[in-house]
C-alpha positions as CSV (number, residue, x, y, z in Angstrom):
1,M,-18.0,-0.6,-33.5
2,K,-18.8,-1.7,-30.0
3,K,-15.5,-3.6,-29.7
4,Y,-13.6,-0.5,-30.7
5,L,-15.4,1.6,-28.1
6,L,-14.7,-1.1,-25.5
7,I,-11.0,-1.2,-26.4
8,V,-10.7,2.6,-26.3
9,L,-12.4,2.7,-22.9
10,L,-10.2,0.0,-21.5
11,L,-7.1,1.8,-22.8
12,I,-8.2,5.0,-21.2
13,S,-8.9,3.3,-17.9
14,F,-5.5,1.5,-17.9
15,L,-3.7,4.7,-18.6
16,S,-5.5,6.7,-16.0
17,F,-4.7,4.2,-13.2
18,G,-0.9,4.3,-13.8
19,Q,1.5,4.6,-10.9
20,K,1.7,8.0,-9.4
21,V,4.8,9.0,-7.4
22,Q,4.8,11.4,-4.6
23,I,8.2,12.6,-3.5
24,L,8.2,13.4,0.2
25,S,11.7,14.7,0.5
26,G,14.9,15.0,-1.5
27,S,15.4,15.4,-5.2
28,T,15.4,13.1,-8.2
29,D,17.9,15.2,-10.2
30,F,20.5,12.4,-10.0
31,L,18.2,10.1,-12.1
32,K,17.9,12.3,-15.2
33,D,21.0,10.8,-16.9
34,Q,20.2,7.2,-15.8
35,K,18.8,4.7,-18.3
36,S,18.2,2.0,-15.7
37,I,18.3,1.6,-12.0
38,N,19.0,-1.6,-10.0
39,V,16.8,-1.9,-7.0
40,E,17.5,-4.5,-4.3
41,L,15.1,-5.4,-1.6
42,L,16.7,-6.9,1.5
43,F,14.6,-8.9,3.9
44,N,17.0,-9.3,6.9
45,D,15.5,-10.3,10.2
46,V,12.0,-10.5,8.9
47,K,9.3,-11.8,11.3
48,F,6.2,-13.7,10.3
49,S,2.9,-14.2,11.9
50,E,1.6,-12.8,15.1
51,E,4.2,-14.9,17.1
52,N,7.1,-13.0,15.4
53,K,8.7,-16.3,14.1
54,T,11.7,-16.4,11.8
55,E,11.2,-17.6,8.3
56,T,12.5,-21.1,9.1
57,E,10.2,-21.5,12.2
58,Y,7.2,-20.2,10.2
59,L,7.8,-22.6,7.3
60,E,8.4,-25.6,9.6
61,K,5.1,-24.9,11.3
62,R,3.2,-24.4,8.0
63,V,4.5,-27.7,6.7
64,K,3.6,-29.5,9.9
65,D,0.1,-27.9,9.8
66,F,-0.4,-28.9,6.1
67,G,0.8,-32.4,6.9
68,K,-1.9,-32.8,9.5
69,I,-4.6,-31.5,7.1
70,G,-3.2,-33.8,4.4
71,L,-3.4,-36.8,6.7
72,Q,-7.0,-36.0,7.5
73,L,-7.7,-35.9,3.8
74,G,-5.7,-39.1,3.1
75,M,-2.7,-37.4,1.5
76,K,1.0,-37.7,2.3
77,I,3.3,-34.7,2.2
78,R,7.0,-35.3,1.7
79,M,9.8,-32.8,2.5
């Protein structure tokens, strides 16, 4: 009985914390006949870290930093 009560409470909590959408402007009427929507996220000219580094610069620095940490711990990191 306790398991059923727990399951019911979990289901209620999952359903109550679903995504809520707030439309700030426009209309969603164009979506009513659509069965699926393809959403593409483009990350052009993204900057990382406080230094505003490009992805390549950021990854090079991180690999270099992890290499130093790995050497201190006696590990070798290959690229």
